[in-house]
PQR file with spaces between the fields and no chain letter, atoms N, CA, C, O and H, PARSE charges and radii, in Angstrom:
ATOM       1  N    MET     1     101.117   88.141   55.875 -0.4000 1.5000
ATOM       2  CA   MET     1     100.689   89.498   56.096 -0.0000 2.0000
ATOM       3  C    MET     1      99.649   89.575   57.211  0.5500 1.7000
ATOM       4  O    MET     1      99.677   90.484   58.040 -0.5500 1.4000
ATOM       5  N    ARG     2      98.746   88.622   57.217 -0.4000 1.5000
ATOM       6  CA   ARG     2      97.690   88.629   58.229 -0.0000 2.0000
ATOM       7  C    ARG     2      98.281   88.396   59.619  0.5500 1.7000
ATOM       8  O    ARG     2      97.809   88.963   60.605 -0.5500 1.4000
ATOM       9  H    ARG     2      98.723   87.884   56.543  0.4000 1.0000
ATOM      10  N    ASN     3      99.315   87.558   59.689 -0.4000 1.5000
ATOM      11  CA   ASN     3      99.968   87.260   60.956 -0.0000 2.0000
ATOM      12  C    ASN     3     100.617   88.513   61.540  0.5500 1.7000
ATOM      13  O    ASN     3     100.568   88.728   62.751 -0.5500 1.4000
ATOM      14  H    ASN     3      99.698   87.098   58.888  0.4000 1.0000
ATOM      15  N    MET     4     101.218   89.331   60.696 -0.4000 1.5000
ATOM      16  CA   MET     4     101.870   90.560   61.144 -0.0000 2.0000
ATOM      17  C    MET     4     100.829   91.550   61.670  0.5500 1.7000
ATOM      18  O    MET     4     101.065   92.213   62.680 -0.5500 1.4000
ATOM      19  H    MET     4     101.257   89.157   59.713  0.4000 1.0000
ATOM      20  N    ALA     5      99.695   91.658   61.006 -0.4000 1.5000
ATOM      21  CA   ALA     5      98.633   92.566   61.444 -0.0000 2.0000
ATOM      22  C    ALA     5      98.074   92.114   62.788  0.5500 1.7000
ATOM      23  O    ALA     5      97.759   92.944   63.641 -0.5500 1.4000
ATOM      24  H    ALA     5      99.502   91.120   60.185  0.4000 1.0000
ATOM      25  N    THR     6      97.951   90.818   62.980 -0.4000 1.5000
ATOM      26  CA   THR     6      97.456   90.289   64.248 -0.0000 2.0000
ATOM      27  C    THR     6      98.433   90.602   65.374  0.5500 1.7000
ATOM      28  O    THR     6      98.017   90.972   66.472 -0.5500 1.4000
ATOM      29  H    THR     6      98.207   90.144   62.287  0.4000 1.0000
ATOM      30  N    LYS     7      99.722   90.458   65.110 -0.4000 1.5000
ATOM      31  CA   LYS     7     100.733   90.763   66.127 -0.0000 2.0000
ATOM      32  C    LYS     7     100.711   92.244   66.494  0.5500 1.7000
ATOM      33  O    LYS     7     100.846   92.596   67.665 -0.5500 1.4000
ATOM      34  H    LYS     7     100.060   90.157   64.218  0.4000 1.0000
ATOM      35  N    LYS     8     100.541   93.109   65.497 -0.4000 1.5000
ATOM      36  CA   LYS     8     100.472   94.546   65.767 -0.0000 2.0000
ATOM      37  C    LYS     8      99.255   94.882   66.625  0.5500 1.7000
ATOM      38  O    LYS     8      99.344   95.673   67.564 -0.5500 1.4000
ATOM      39  H    LYS     8     100.431   92.823   64.545  0.4000 1.0000
ATOM      40  N    MET     9      98.127   94.278   66.294 -0.4000 1.5000
ATOM      41  CA   MET     9      96.902   94.543   67.055 -0.0000 2.0000
ATOM      42  C    MET     9      97.041   94.053   68.493  0.5500 1.7000
ATOM      43  O    MET     9      96.618   94.740   69.422 -0.5500 1.4000
ATOM      44  H    MET     9      98.055   93.635   65.531  0.4000 1.0000
ATOM      45  N    LEU    10      97.625   92.880   68.686 -0.4000 1.5000
ATOM      46  CA   LEU    10      97.833   92.363   70.036 -0.0000 2.0000
ATOM      47  C    LEU    10      98.791   93.248   70.823  0.5500 1.7000
ATOM      48  O    LEU    10      98.587   93.492   72.012 -0.5500 1.4000
ATOM      49  H    LEU    10      97.969   92.322   67.931  0.4000 1.0000
ATOM      50  N    PHE    11      99.840   93.729   70.152 -0.4000 1.5000
ATOM      51  CA   PHE    11     100.789   94.620   70.811 -0.0000 2.0000
ATOM      52  C    PHE    11     100.110   95.921   71.222  0.5500 1.7000
ATOM      53  O    PHE    11     100.302   96.387   72.346 -0.5500 1.4000
ATOM      54  H    PHE    11     100.006   93.531   69.186  0.4000 1.0000
ATOM      55  N    LEU    12      99.328   96.508   70.339 -0.4000 1.5000
ATOM      56  CA   LEU    12      98.624   97.751   70.662 -0.0000 2.0000
ATOM      57  C    LEU    12      97.604   97.539   71.774  0.5500 1.7000
ATOM      58  O    LEU    12      97.450   98.395   72.644 -0.5500 1.4000
ATOM      59  H    LEU    12      99.172   96.130   69.426  0.4000 1.0000
ATOM      60  N    LEU    13      96.918   96.422   71.751 -0.4000 1.5000
ATOM      61  CA   LEU    13      95.950   96.116   72.801 -0.0000 2.0000
ATOM      62  C    LEU    13      96.648   95.972   74.147  0.5500 1.7000
ATOM      63  O    LEU    13      96.168   96.492   75.155 -0.5500 1.4000
ATOM      64  H    LEU    13      97.043   95.727   71.044  0.4000 1.0000
ATOM      65  N    ALA    14      97.772   95.272   74.170 -0.4000 1.5000
ATOM      66  CA   ALA    14      98.530   95.121   75.415 -0.0000 2.0000
ATOM      67  C    ALA    14      99.036   96.473   75.901  0.5500 1.7000
ATOM      68  O    ALA    14      99.026   96.743   77.103 -0.5500 1.4000
ATOM      69  H    ALA    14      98.162   94.850   73.351  0.4000 1.0000
ATOM      70  N    LEU    15      99.473   97.318   74.987 -0.4000 1.5000
ATOM      71  CA   LEU    15      99.956   98.649   75.345 -0.0000 2.0000
ATOM      72  C    LEU    15      98.837   99.498   75.945  0.5500 1.7000
ATOM      73  O    LEU    15      99.053  100.196   76.936 -0.5500 1.4000
ATOM      74  H    LEU    15      99.481   97.099   74.011  0.4000 1.0000
ATOM      75  N    VAL    16      97.658   99.444   75.360 -0.4000 1.5000
ATOM      76  CA   VAL    16      96.511  100.202   75.877 -0.0000 2.0000
ATOM      77  C    VAL    16      96.111   99.689   77.256  0.5500 1.7000
ATOM      78  O    VAL    16      95.817  100.487   78.146 -0.5500 1.4000
ATOM      79  H    VAL    16      97.483   98.877   74.555  0.4000 1.0000
ATOM      80  N    ILE    17      96.097   98.385   77.447 -0.4000 1.5000
ATOM      81  CA   ILE    17      95.735   97.810   78.748 -0.0000 2.0000
ATOM      82  C    ILE    17      96.747   98.220   79.811  0.5500 1.7000
ATOM      83  O    ILE    17      96.361   98.592   80.919 -0.5500 1.4000
ATOM      84  H    ILE    17      96.336   97.737   76.724  0.4000 1.0000
ATOM      85  N    LEU    18      98.023   98.157   79.492 -0.4000 1.5000
ATOM      86  CA   LEU    18      99.054   98.581   80.445 -0.0000 2.0000
ATOM      87  C    LEU    18      98.936  100.067   80.766  0.5500 1.7000
ATOM      88  O    LEU    18      99.128  100.474   81.912 -0.5500 1.4000
ATOM      89  H    LEU    18      98.337   97.854   78.592  0.4000 1.0000
ATOM      90  N    ASP    19      98.622  100.872   79.766 -0.4000 1.5000
ATOM      91  CA   ASP    19      98.456  102.308   79.980 -0.0000 2.0000
ATOM      92  C    ASP    19      97.268  102.585   80.899  0.5500 1.7000
ATOM      93  O    ASP    19      97.361  103.429   81.790 -0.5500 1.4000
ATOM      94  H    ASP    19      98.466  100.542   78.835  0.4000 1.0000
ATOM      95  N    LEU    20      96.168  101.892   80.692 -0.4000 1.5000
ATOM      96  CA   LEU    20      95.000  102.068   81.560 -0.0000 2.0000
ATOM      97  C    LEU    20      95.312  101.640   82.987  0.5500 1.7000
ATOM      98  O    LEU    20      94.907  102.309   83.938 -0.5500 1.4000
ATOM      99  H    LEU    20      96.093  101.206   79.968  0.4000 1.0000
ATOM     100  N    PHE    21      96.020  100.546   83.142 -0.4000 1.5000
ATOM     101  CA   PHE    21      96.390  100.073   84.471 -0.0000 2.0000
ATOM     102  C    PHE    21      97.310  101.069   85.161  0.5500 1.7000
ATOM     103  O    PHE    21      97.132  101.367   86.342 -0.5500 1.4000
ATOM     104  H    PHE    21      96.349  100.003   82.369  0.4000 1.0000
ATOM     105  N    ALA    22      98.289  101.582   84.433 -0.4000 1.5000
ATOM     106  CA   ALA    22      99.244  102.527   85.009 -0.0000 2.0000
ATOM     107  C    ALA    22      98.574  103.849   85.368  0.5500 1.7000
ATOM     108  O    ALA    22      98.962  104.485   86.349 -0.5500 1.4000
ATOM     109  H    ALA    22      98.433  101.340   83.473  0.4000 1.0000
ATOM     110  N    SER    23      97.594  104.270   84.608 -0.4000 1.5000
ATOM     111  CA   SER    23      96.927  105.537   84.912 -0.0000 2.0000
ATOM     112  C    SER    23      96.125  105.432   86.203  0.5500 1.7000
ATOM     113  O    SER    23      95.975  106.431   86.907 -0.5500 1.4000
ATOM     114  H    SER    23      97.278  103.754   83.812  0.4000 1.0000
ATOM     115  N    GLY    24      95.615  104.276   86.527 -0.4000 1.5000
ATOM     116  CA   GLY    24      94.890  104.090   87.780 -0.0000 2.0000
ATOM     117  C    GLY    24      95.810  104.076   88.978  0.5500 1.7000
ATOM     118  O    GLY    24      95.385  104.409   90.085 -0.5500 1.4000
ATOM     119  H    GLY    24      95.736  103.465   85.954  0.4000 1.0000
ATOM     120  N    CYS    25      97.053  103.701   88.786 -0.4000 1.5000
ATOM     121  CA   CYS    25      98.014  103.639   89.887 -0.0000 2.0000
ATOM     122  C    CYS    25      98.649  104.991   90.180  0.5500 1.7000
ATOM     123  O    CYS    25      99.357  105.131   91.177 -0.5500 1.4000
ATOM     124  H    CYS    25      97.398  103.430   87.887  0.4000 1.0000
ATOM     125  N    GLY    26      98.418  105.964   89.354 -0.4000 1.5000
ATOM     126  CA   GLY    26      99.074  107.248   89.516 -0.0000 2.0000
ATOM     127  C    GLY    26      98.307  108.243   90.353  0.5500 1.7000
ATOM     128  O    GLY    26      98.694  109.410   90.419 -0.5500 1.4000
ATOM     129  H    GLY    26      97.843  105.850   88.544  0.4000 1.0000
ATOM     130  N    GLU    27      97.234  107.825   90.993 -0.4000 1.5000
ATOM     131  CA   GLU    27      96.446  108.755   91.793 -0.0000 2.0000
ATOM     132  C    GLU    27      97.227  109.226   93.009  0.5500 1.7000
ATOM     133  O    GLU    27      98.077  108.509   93.537 -0.5500 1.4000
ATOM     134  H    GLU    27      96.920  106.877   90.940  0.4000 1.0000
ATOM     135  N    LYS    28      96.928  110.429   93.438 -0.4000 1.5000
ATOM     136  CA   LYS    28      97.584  110.990   94.613 -0.0000 2.0000
ATOM     137  C    LYS    28      97.013  110.329   95.862  0.5500 1.7000
ATOM     138  O    LYS    28      95.797  110.231   96.025 -0.5500 1.4000
ATOM     139  H    LYS    28      96.238  111.011   93.010  0.4000 1.0000
ATOM     140  N    GLU    29      97.891  109.882   96.726 -0.4000 1.5000
ATOM     141  CA   GLU    29      97.442  109.275   97.971 -0.0000 2.0000
ATOM     142  C    GLU    29      97.150  110.361   98.994  0.5500 1.7000
ATOM     143  O    GLU    29      97.849  111.372   99.062 -0.5500 1.4000
ATOM     144  H    GLU    29      98.879  109.962   96.593  0.4000 1.0000
ATOM     145  N    LEU    30      96.118  110.142   99.781 -0.4000 1.5000
ATOM     146  CA   LEU    30      95.729  111.109  100.794 -0.0000 2.0000
ATOM     147  C    LEU    30      96.598  110.954  102.037  0.5500 1.7000
ATOM     148  O    LEU    30      96.988  109.845  102.402 -0.5500 1.4000
ATOM     149  H    LEU    30      95.550  109.320   99.726  0.4000 1.0000
ATOM     150  N    ASN    31      96.892  112.069  102.676 -0.4000 1.5000
ATOM     151  CA   ASN    31      97.604  111.983  103.945 -0.0000 2.0000
ATOM     152  C    ASN    31      96.582  111.988  105.085  0.5500 1.7000
ATOM     153  O    ASN    31      95.382  112.107  104.837 -0.5500 1.4000
ATOM     154  H    ASN    31      96.575  112.970  102.380  0.4000 1.0000
ATOM     155  N    ALA    32      97.037  111.861  106.304 -0.4000 1.5000
ATOM     156  CA   ALA    32      96.140  111.730  107.458 -0.0000 2.0000
ATOM     157  C    ALA    32      95.266  112.968  107.636  0.5500 1.7000
ATOM     158  O    ALA    32      94.098  112.849  108.006 -0.5500 1.4000
ATOM     159  H    ALA    32      98.012  111.764  106.506  0.4000 1.0000
ATOM     160  N    GLU    33      95.813  114.147  107.381 -0.4000 1.5000
ATOM     161  CA   GLU    33      95.032  115.375  107.564 -0.0000 2.0000
ATOM     162  C    GLU    33      93.889  115.462  106.561  0.5500 1.7000
ATOM     163  O    GLU    33      92.787  115.882  106.914 -0.5500 1.4000
ATOM     164  H    GLU    33      96.762  114.244  107.081  0.4000 1.0000
ATOM     165  N    GLU    34      94.139  115.074  105.323 -0.4000 1.5000
ATOM     166  CA   GLU    34      93.092  115.107  104.306 -0.0000 2.0000
ATOM     167  C    GLU    34      92.006  114.087  104.610  0.5500 1.7000
ATOM     168  O    GLU    34      90.823  114.363  104.414 -0.5500 1.4000
ATOM     169  H    GLU    34      95.034  114.734  105.036  0.4000 1.0000
ATOM     170  N    ILE    35      92.399  112.911  105.087 -0.4000 1.5000
ATOM     171  CA   ILE    35      91.416  111.887  105.445 -0.0000 2.0000
ATOM     172  C    ILE    35      90.552  112.377  106.593  0.5500 1.7000
ATOM     173  O    ILE    35      89.332  112.215  106.562 -0.5500 1.4000
ATOM     174  H    ILE    35      93.361  112.687  105.246  0.4000 1.0000
ATOM     175  N    ALA    36      91.169  112.977  107.611 -0.4000 1.5000
ATOM     176  CA   ALA    36      90.415  113.493  108.757 -0.0000 2.0000
ATOM     177  C    ALA    36      89.467  114.603  108.323  0.5500 1.7000
ATOM     178  O    ALA    36      88.334  114.665  108.801 -0.5500 1.4000
ATOM     179  H    ALA    36      92.160  113.109  107.637  0.4000 1.0000
ATOM     180  N    ALA    37      89.905  115.472  107.433 -0.4000 1.5000
ATOM     181  CA   ALA    37      89.046  116.559  106.957 -0.0000 2.0000
ATOM     182  C    ALA    37      87.846  116.008  106.200  0.5500 1.7000
ATOM     183  O    ALA    37      86.731  116.500  106.372 -0.5500 1.4000
ATOM     184  H    ALA    37      90.825  115.421  107.045  0.4000 1.0000
ATOM     185  N    ARG    38      88.057  114.998  105.369 -0.4000 1.5000
ATOM     186  CA   ARG    38      86.935  114.391  104.633 -0.0000 2.0000
ATOM     187  C    ARG    38      85.962  113.700  105.581  0.5500 1.7000
ATOM     188  O    ARG    38      84.746  113.789  105.406 -0.5500 1.4000
ATOM     189  H    ARG    38      88.963  114.598  105.230  0.4000 1.0000
ATOM     190  N    MET    39      86.501  113.011  106.588 -0.4000 1.5000
ATOM     191  CA   MET    39      85.625  112.327  107.551 -0.0000 2.0000
ATOM     192  C    MET    39      84.777  113.335  108.316  0.5500 1.7000
ATOM     193  O    MET    39      83.582  113.115  108.514 -0.5500 1.4000
ATOM     194  H    MET    39      87.488  112.938  106.731  0.4000 1.0000
ATOM     195  N    LEU    40      85.384  114.442  108.749 -0.4000 1.5000
ATOM     196  CA   LEU    40      84.627  115.468  109.467 -0.0000 2.0000
ATOM     197  C    LEU    40      83.574  116.102  108.575  0.5500 1.7000
ATOM     198  O    LEU    40      82.467  116.388  109.031 -0.5500 1.4000
ATOM     199  H    LEU    40      86.355  114.621  108.588  0.4000 1.0000
ATOM     200  N    GLU    41      83.900  116.322  107.324 -0.4000 1.5000
ATOM     201  CA   GLU    41      82.938  116.901  106.390 -0.0000 2.0000
ATOM     202  C    GLU    41      81.741  115.977  106.209  0.5500 1.7000
ATOM     203  O    GLU    41      80.597  116.432  106.217 -0.5500 1.4000
ATOM     204  H    GLU    41      84.799  116.090  106.953  0.4000 1.0000
ATOM     205  N    LYS    42      81.997  114.688  106.048 -0.4000 1.5000
ATOM     206  CA   LYS    42      80.899  113.734  105.895 -0.0000 2.0000
ATOM     207  C    LYS    42      80.090  113.614  107.176  0.5500 1.7000
ATOM     208  O    LYS    42      78.866  113.492  107.132 -0.5500 1.4000
ATOM     209  H    LYS    42      82.927  114.318  106.042  0.4000 1.0000
ATOM     210  N    GLN    43      80.772  113.648  108.321 -0.4000 1.5000
ATOM     211  CA   GLN    43      80.072  113.541  109.597 -0.0000 2.0000
ATOM     212  C    GLN    43      79.173  114.756  109.827  0.5500 1.7000
ATOM     213  O    GLN    43      78.085  114.618  110.385 -0.5500 1.4000
ATOM     214  H    GLN    43      81.767  113.747  108.356  0.4000 1.0000
ATOM     215  N    ASN    44      79.607  115.920  109.412 -0.4000 1.5000
ATOM     216  CA   ASN    44      78.801  117.125  109.580 -0.0000 2.0000
ATOM     217  C    ASN    44      77.589  117.145  108.659  0.5500 1.7000
ATOM     218  O    ASN    44      76.627  117.865  108.924 -0.5500 1.4000
ATOM     219  H    ASN    44      80.491  116.031  108.958  0.4000 1.0000
ATOM     220  N    ASN    45      77.621  116.372  107.590 -0.4000 1.5000
ATOM     221  CA   ASN    45      76.500  116.325  106.656 -0.0000 2.0000
ATOM     222  C    ASN    45      75.450  115.285  107.039  0.5500 1.7000
ATOM     223  O    ASN    45      74.398  115.210  106.404 -0.5500 1.4000
ATOM     224  H    ASN    45      78.403  115.787  107.375  0.4000 1.0000
ATOM     225  N    ILE    46      75.718  114.488  108.060 -0.4000 1.5000
ATOM     226  CA   ILE    46      74.776  113.452  108.483 -0.0000 2.0000
ATOM     227  C    ILE    46      73.654  114.093  109.286  0.5500 1.7000
ATOM     228  O    ILE    46      73.901  114.855  110.221 -0.5500 1.4000
ATOM     229  H    ILE    46      76.573  114.549  108.576  0.4000 1.0000
ATOM     230  N    GLU    47      72.415  113.774  108.909 -0.4000 1.5000
ATOM     231  CA   GLU    47      71.266  114.292  109.646 -0.0000 2.0000
ATOM     232  C    GLU    47      70.896  113.312  110.754  0.5500 1.7000
ATOM     233  O    GLU    47      70.968  112.096  110.575 -0.5500 1.4000
ATOM     234  H    GLU    47      72.214  113.155  108.150  0.4000 1.0000
ATOM     235  N    ASP    48      70.505  113.854  111.885 -0.4000 1.5000
ATOM     236  CA   ASP    48      70.174  113.032  113.044 -0.0000 2.0000
ATOM     237  C    ASP    48      68.682  112.721  113.039  0.5500 1.7000
ATOM     238  O    ASP    48      67.857  113.634  113.002 -0.5500 1.4000
ATOM     239  H    ASP    48      70.446  114.842  112.030  0.4000 1.0000
ATOM     240  N    TYR    49      68.340  111.462  113.076 -0.4000 1.5000
ATOM     241  CA   TYR    49      66.953  111.028  113.125 -0.0000 2.0000
ATOM     242  C    TYR    49      66.674  110.286  114.430  0.5500 1.7000
ATOM     243  O    TYR    49      65.865  109.359  114.449 -0.5500 1.4000
ATOM     244  H    TYR    49      69.010  110.721  113.106  0.4000 1.0000
ATOM     245  N    SER    50      67.321  110.675  115.499 -0.4000 1.5000
ATOM     246  CA   SER    50      67.114  109.989  116.772 -0.0000 2.0000
ATOM     247  C    SER    50      65.791  110.439  117.386  0.5500 1.7000
ATOM     248  O    SER    50      65.297  111.531  117.105 -0.5500 1.4000
ATOM     249  H    SER    50      67.978  111.428  115.483  0.4000 1.0000
ATOM     250  N    TYR    51      65.235  109.583  118.221 -0.4000 1.5000
ATOM     251  CA   TYR    51      63.967  109.879  118.876 -0.0000 2.0000
ATOM     252  C    TYR    51      63.899  109.107  120.180  0.5500 1.7000
ATOM     253  O    TYR    51      64.705  108.212  120.433 -0.5500 1.4000
ATOM     254  H    TYR    51      65.636  108.696  118.450  0.4000 1.0000
ATOM     255  N    THR    52      62.929  109.467  120.997 -0.4000 1.5000
ATOM     256  CA   THR    52      62.671  108.746  122.238 -0.0000 2.0000
ATOM     257  C    THR    52      61.285  108.136  122.136  0.5500 1.7000
ATOM     258  O    THR    52      60.312  108.826  121.833 -0.5500 1.4000
ATOM     259  H    THR    52      62.274  110.194  120.791  0.4000 1.0000
ATOM     260  N    MET    53      61.203  106.844  122.388 -0.4000 1.5000
ATOM     261  CA   MET    53      59.923  106.158  122.305 -0.0000 2.0000
ATOM     262  C    MET    53      59.413  105.922  123.722  0.5500 1.7000
ATOM     263  O    MET    53      60.118  105.366  124.564 -0.5500 1.4000
ATOM     264  H    MET    53      61.993  106.283  122.634  0.4000 1.0000
ATOM     265  N    HIS    54      58.180  106.350  123.973 -0.4000 1.5000
ATOM     266  CA   HIS    54      57.538  106.112  125.259 -0.0000 2.0000
ATOM     267  C    HIS    54      56.474  105.042  125.053  0.5500 1.7000
ATOM     268  O    HIS    54      55.612  105.157  124.182 -0.5500 1.4000
ATOM     269  H    HIS    54      57.607  106.802  123.289  0.4000 1.0000
ATOM     270  N    MET    55      56.555  104.002  125.873 -0.4000 1.5000
ATOM     271  CA   MET    55      55.586  102.917  125.759 -0.0000 2.0000
ATOM     272  C    MET    55      54.761  102.858  127.033  0.5500 1.7000
ATOM     273  O    MET    55      55.280  103.036  128.135 -0.5500 1.4000
ATOM     274  H    MET    55      57.256  103.909  126.581  0.4000 1.0000
ATOM     275  N    THR    56      53.494  102.611  126.868 -0.4000 1.5000
ATOM     276  CA   THR    56      52.616  102.439  128.029 -0.0000 2.0000
ATOM     277  C    THR    56      52.117  101.004  128.036  0.5500 1.7000
ATOM     278  O    THR    56      51.983  100.364  126.994 -0.5500 1.4000
ATOM     279  H    THR    56      53.072  102.467  125.972  0.4000 1.0000
ATOM     280  N    TYR    57      51.845  100.516  129.245 -0.4000 1.5000
ATOM     281  CA   TYR    57      51.367   99.136  129.379 -0.0000 2.0000
ATOM     282  C    TYR    57      49.890   99.103  129.590  0.5500 1.7000
ATOM     283  O    TYR    57      49.309   98.026  129.724 -0.5500 1.4000
ATOM     284  H    TYR    57      51.954  101.036  130.092  0.4000 1.0000
């Protein structure tokens, strides 16, 4: 009886692991336009901290 319960638990564990793995693979892939839009959005949010340093001798 204990052997059967162990087999059921292992089967359920394997099923859950496969389900988790498969759910991660089902994400929608981005196309080139969406990637470009995200890159432009991130680039527009970058603040510029440039400066000019003057040194005297």
